[in-house]
GUTORDO-956746 format. One record per residue (C-alpha): z, y, x; residue in three letters. Coordinates in steps of 0.5 Angstrom, whole numbers, plus 500, padded with zeros to 3 digits. Example, Ala and Ser with C-alpha at 12.3 -4.5 7.8 and 13.67 -1.06 7.14 Angstrom:
2
<atom w="516" v="491" u="525" rest="ALA"/>
<atom w="514" v="498" u="527" rest="SER"/>
***
This chain:
218
<atom w="480" v="517" u="512" rest="MET"/>
<atom w="484" v="523" u="509" rest="PRO"/>
<atom w="489" v="527" u="514" rest="GLN"/>
<atom w="495" v="529" u="512" rest="ILE"/>
<atom w="494" v="536" u="509" rest="SER"/>
<atom w="487" v="534" u="507" rest="GLU"/>
<atom w="485" v="533" u="499" rest="MET"/>
<atom w="487" v="525" u="497" rest="ALA"/>
<atom w="482" v="521" u="495" rest="PRO"/>
<atom w="482" v="517" u="488" rest="ASP"/>
<atom w="485" v="510" u="488" rest="LEU"/>
<atom w="480" v="505" u="488" rest="GLU"/>
<atom w="483" v="501" u="482" rest="ILE"/>
<atom w="480" v="495" u="479" rest="SER"/>
<atom w="486" v="494" u="474" rest="GLU"/>
<atom w="492" v="497" u="472" rest="TRP"/>
<atom w="497" v="491" u="469" rest="VAL"/>
<atom w="502" v="496" u="467" rest="GLN"/>
<atom w="503" v="503" u="465" rest="GLY"/>
<atom w="497" v="508" u="463" rest="GLU"/>
<atom w="491" v="509" u="466" rest="PRO"/>
<atom w="491" v="515" u="472" rest="SER"/>
<atom w="488" v="517" u="478" rest="ASN"/>
<atom w="490" v="523" u="483" rest="ILE"/>
<atom w="485" v="528" u="481" rest="SER"/>
<atom w="488" v="527" u="473" rest="ARG"/>
<atom w="494" v="529" u="475" rest="GLU"/>
<atom w="495" v="536" u="478" rest="ARG"/>
<atom w="501" v="539" u="478" rest="GLY"/>
<atom w="504" v="532" u="479" rest="ASN"/>
<atom w="507" v="530" u="486" rest="ILE"/>
<atom w="504" v="523" u="487" rest="ILE"/>
<atom w="509" v="517" u="490" rest="VAL"/>
<atom w="505" v="510" u="491" rest="VAL"/>
<atom w="508" v="504" u="494" rest="LYS"/>
<atom w="503" v="500" u="497" rest="VAL"/>
<atom w="505" v="493" u="497" rest="PHE"/>
<atom w="502" v="486" u="497" rest="GLN"/>
<atom w="505" v="480" u="493" rest="VAL"/>
<atom w="506" v="475" u="498" rest="ASN"/>
<atom w="510" v="480" u="503" rest="CYS"/>
<atom w="518" v="479" u="502" rest="PRO"/>
<atom w="520" v="486" u="506" rest="GLY"/>
<atom w="516" v="490" u="500" rest="CYS"/>
<atom w="522" v="487" u="495" rest="PHE"/>
<atom w="527" v="487" u="499" rest="SER"/>
<atom w="526" v="494" u="502" rest="ALA"/>
<atom w="520" v="497" u="500" rest="GLY"/>
<atom w="521" v="498" u="493" rest="PHE"/>
<atom w="529" v="498" u="493" rest="PRO"/>
<atom w="528" v="504" u="497" rest="GLU"/>
<atom w="523" v="507" u="492" rest="ILE"/>
<atom w="527" v="505" u="486" rest="LEU"/>
<atom w="532" v="510" u="488" rest="ASP"/>
<atom w="527" v="516" u="489" rest="SER"/>
<atom w="525" v="514" u="482" rest="TYR"/>
<atom w="531" v="514" u="478" rest="ASN"/>
<atom w="533" v="521" u="482" rest="MET"/>
<atom w="527" v="524" u="480" rest="PHE"/>
<atom w="525" v="521" u="474" rest="ARG"/>
<atom w="526" v="528" u="470" rest="ASP"/>
<atom w="522" v="532" u="474" rest="GLU"/>
<atom w="515" v="532" u="475" rest="PRO"/>
<atom w="514" v="526" u="480" rest="VAL"/>
<atom w="510" v="521" u="478" rest="LEU"/>
<atom w="511" v="513" u="482" rest="PHE"/>
<atom w="505" v="508" u="482" rest="TRP"/>
<atom w="505" v="501" u="485" rest="GLY"/>
<atom w="499" v="499" u="489" rest="LEU"/>
<atom w="498" v="492" u="489" rest="ALA"/>
<atom w="493" v="490" u="495" rest="THR"/>
<atom w="491" v="484" u="499" rest="ALA"/>
<atom w="489" v="484" u="506" rest="PHE"/>
<atom w="491" v="477" u="508" rest="GLU"/>
<atom w="494" v="471" u="504" rest="ASP"/>
<atom w="488" v="472" u="498" rest="TYR"/>
<atom w="491" v="465" u="495" rest="GLN"/>
<atom w="498" v="468" u="493" rest="LEU"/>
<atom w="496" v="476" u="493" rest="ASN"/>
<atom w="492" v="476" u="488" rest="ASN"/>
<atom w="491" v="479" u="481" rest="LEU"/>
<atom w="495" v="472" u="477" rest="GLU"/>
<atom w="501" v="473" u="481" rest="ASN"/>
<atom w="501" v="481" u="481" rest="LEU"/>
<atom w="501" v="480" u="473" rest="LYS"/>
<atom w="506" v="474" u="474" rest="LYS"/>
<atom w="510" v="478" u="478" rest="LEU"/>
<atom w="510" v="484" u="473" rest="VAL"/>
<atom w="511" v="480" u="467" rest="THR"/>
<atom w="516" v="476" u="468" rest="HIS"/>
<atom w="519" v="477" u="475" rest="GLY"/>
<atom w="516" v="471" u="479" rest="GLU"/>
<atom w="515" v="472" u="486" rest="VAL"/>
<atom w="511" v="466" u="491" rest="VAL"/>
<atom w="509" v="464" u="498" rest="GLY"/>
<atom w="514" v="468" u="503" rest="GLU"/>
<atom w="516" v="473" u="498" rest="THR"/>
<atom w="520" v="467" u="494" rest="LEU"/>
<atom w="522" v="464" u="500" rest="HIS"/>
<atom w="525" v="469" u="504" rest="GLY"/>
<atom w="528" v="473" u="498" rest="LEU"/>
<atom w="531" v="467" u="496" rest="GLY"/>
<atom w="534" v="465" u="503" rest="SER"/>
<atom w="537" v="472" u="503" rest="GLN"/>
<atom w="541" v="471" u="495" rest="GLY"/>
<atom w="536" v="476" u="493" rest="LEU"/>
<atom w="533" v="473" u="486" rest="LEU"/>
<atom w="536" v="470" u="480" rest="GLU"/>
<atom w="533" v="464" u="479" rest="ASN"/>
<atom w="528" v="465" u="483" rest="ASN"/>
<atom w="526" v="470" u="479" rest="HIS"/>
<atom w="526" v="478" u="482" rest="LEU"/>
<atom w="532" v="481" u="481" rest="SER"/>
<atom w="530" v="487" u="478" rest="TYR"/>
<atom w="525" v="490" u="474" rest="LYS"/>
<atom w="519" v="495" u="476" rest="ILE"/>
<atom w="519" v="500" u="471" rest="PRO"/>
<atom w="513" v="504" u="473" rest="PHE"/>
<atom w="505" v="504" u="473" rest="ALA"/>
<atom w="502" v="498" u="477" rest="ILE"/>
<atom w="495" v="498" u="479" rest="ALA"/>
<atom w="491" v="492" u="483" rest="TRP"/>
<atom w="487" v="495" u="488" rest="ASP"/>
<atom w="479" v="494" u="488" rest="LYS"/>
<atom w="478" v="488" u="492" rest="ILE"/>
<atom w="470" v="486" u="494" rest="VAL"/>
<atom w="467" v="481" u="499" rest="PRO"/>
<atom w="467" v="484" u="506" rest="ALA"/>
<atom w="461" v="486" u="509" rest="ASP"/>
<atom w="461" v="483" u="516" rest="PRO"/>
<atom w="455" v="488" u="518" rest="THR"/>
<atom w="460" v="494" u="518" rest="LYS"/>
<atom w="465" v="490" u="523" rest="ALA"/>
<atom w="463" v="496" u="527" rest="SER"/>
<atom w="465" v="501" u="524" rest="GLU"/>
<atom w="470" v="498" u="521" rest="ALA"/>
<atom w="474" v="497" u="527" rest="ALA"/>
<atom w="472" v="504" u="530" rest="ARG"/>
<atom w="476" v="507" u="525" rest="LYS"/>
<atom w="482" v="502" u="526" rest="MET"/>
<atom w="481" v="503" u="534" rest="ILE"/>
<atom w="482" v="510" u="533" rest="LYS"/>
<atom w="488" v="510" u="528" rest="ARG"/>
<atom w="492" v="504" u="532" rest="ASP"/>
<atom w="490" v="506" u="540" rest="PHE"/>
<atom w="490" v="513" u="540" rest="PRO"/>
<atom w="490" v="512" u="548" rest="ASP"/>
<atom w="484" v="508" u="547" rest="PHE"/>
<atom w="479" v="512" u="552" rest="SER"/>
<atom w="485" v="512" u="558" rest="GLN"/>
<atom w="485" v="504" u="558" rest="LEU"/>
<atom w="481" v="500" u="564" rest="PRO"/>
<atom w="475" v="499" u="561" rest="GLU"/>
<atom w="476" v="491" u="561" rest="VAL"/>
<atom w="482" v="492" u="556" rest="THR"/>
<atom w="477" v="496" u="551" rest="GLN"/>
<atom w="472" v="492" u="552" rest="LYS"/>
<atom w="477" v="486" u="550" rest="LYS"/>
<atom w="481" v="490" u="544" rest="ILE"/>
<atom w="474" v="492" u="542" rest="THR"/>
<atom w="472" v="486" u="541" rest="GLU"/>
<atom w="478" v="482" u="538" rest="GLN"/>
<atom w="478" v="488" u="532" rest="VAL"/>
<atom w="470" v="487" u="531" rest="ILE"/>
<atom w="472" v="480" u="530" rest="ASN"/>
<atom w="477" v="480" u="526" rest="TYR"/>
<atom w="473" v="485" u="521" rest="TYR"/>
<atom w="467" v="479" u="522" rest="LYS"/>
<atom w="472" v="474" u="519" rest="ASP"/>
<atom w="475" v="477" u="514" rest="LYS"/>
<atom w="473" v="475" u="507" rest="LYS"/>
<atom w="475" v="481" u="503" rest="PHE"/>
<atom w="476" v="488" u="503" rest="THR"/>
<atom w="481" v="491" u="500" rest="ALA"/>
<atom w="478" v="498" u="498" rest="GLU"/>
<atom w="484" v="503" u="497" rest="THR"/>
<atom w="487" v="500" u="503" rest="PHE"/>
<atom w="482" v="501" u="507" rest="GLU"/>
<atom w="480" v="509" u="505" rest="ASN"/>
<atom w="487" v="511" u="506" rest="TYR"/>
<atom w="487" v="506" u="514" rest="GLN"/>
<atom w="494" v="504" u="512" rest="LEU"/>
<atom w="498" v="499" u="517" rest="ARG"/>
<atom w="500" v="494" u="512" rest="GLY"/>
<atom w="505" v="493" u="507" rest="THR"/>
<atom w="509" v="496" u="505" rest="PRO"/>
<atom w="507" v="503" u="506" rest="SER"/>
<atom w="508" v="510" u="502" rest="THR"/>
<atom w="502" v="515" u="499" rest="ILE"/>
<atom w="505" v="522" u="498" rest="LEU"/>
<atom w="502" v="527" u="495" rest="ILE"/>
<atom w="503" v="534" u="493" rest="ASP"/>
<atom w="502" v="537" u="486" rest="LYS"/>
<atom w="495" v="540" u="488" rest="GLU"/>
<atom w="493" v="534" u="490" rest="GLY"/>
<atom w="493" v="535" u="498" rest="VAL"/>
<atom w="496" v="528" u="502" rest="LEU"/>
<atom w="502" v="530" u="505" rest="ARG"/>
<atom w="505" v="523" u="508" rest="GLY"/>
<atom w="502" v="516" u="509" rest="LYS"/>
<atom w="508" v="512" u="512" rest="TRP"/>
<atom w="509" v="504" u="514" rest="PHE"/>
<atom w="515" v="500" u="513" rest="GLY"/>
<atom w="521" v="503" u="509" rest="SER"/>
<atom w="527" v="508" u="511" rest="GLY"/>
<atom w="524" v="514" u="513" rest="PHE"/>
<atom w="527" v="519" u="508" rest="GLY"/>
<atom w="523" v="519" u="501" rest="LEU"/>
<atom w="528" v="523" u="497" rest="ALA"/>
<atom w="528" v="528" u="502" rest="THR"/>
<atom w="521" v="528" u="502" rest="GLU"/>
<atom w="521" v="529" u="495" rest="ILE"/>
<atom w="526" v="534" u="495" rest="LYS"/>
<atom w="522" v="538" u="500" rest="ASN"/>
<atom w="515" v="538" u="496" rest="LEU"/>
<atom w="519" v="540" u="489" rest="LEU"/>
<atom w="522" v="546" u="492" rest="ALA"/>
<atom w="515" v="548" u="495" rest="GLU"/>
***
């Protein structure tokens, strides 16, 4: 798992569904902003993408690359390559995205009301390996429970068992999502011109434009 201020590893990509194929190691000299999302994720489209589109329009003439990375860590029957291609090509949305955005009046004829103008890739989704459940659980606990060692022993045991069982039951693993130890979607990854990881956020509203301005000023 890359830490802030460490070199960012290349994204694990199965397919680029829009735009020119590339990767982090090939883009030295450019700031890279990666919006990680799921097709079946209303918040990705009601808040995550509008935020990154504002930054895209603001910095489109600067050395800043914007990429979308579709991933899947749940609802695999909806979060898949086929539905991603429908989204990119026609703006077609499914599942909770359809219901959520439709109820908010954010769709046009049940389609996304805006076009995503930058390159979009599909995360590398592979069958999960239950033999690695303990290792994956350890990484998640380290990430999400910083005070884990201070918890009562019975609580530590309960958390550990629950997380291990979660990974044992997983059908697939999204390799970029796991490599970067992201907590959910939407998430944003920010990489500087030297290929160093400078930010990693879950959710939206964290001041992306300001973060990009600060990197451009360096």
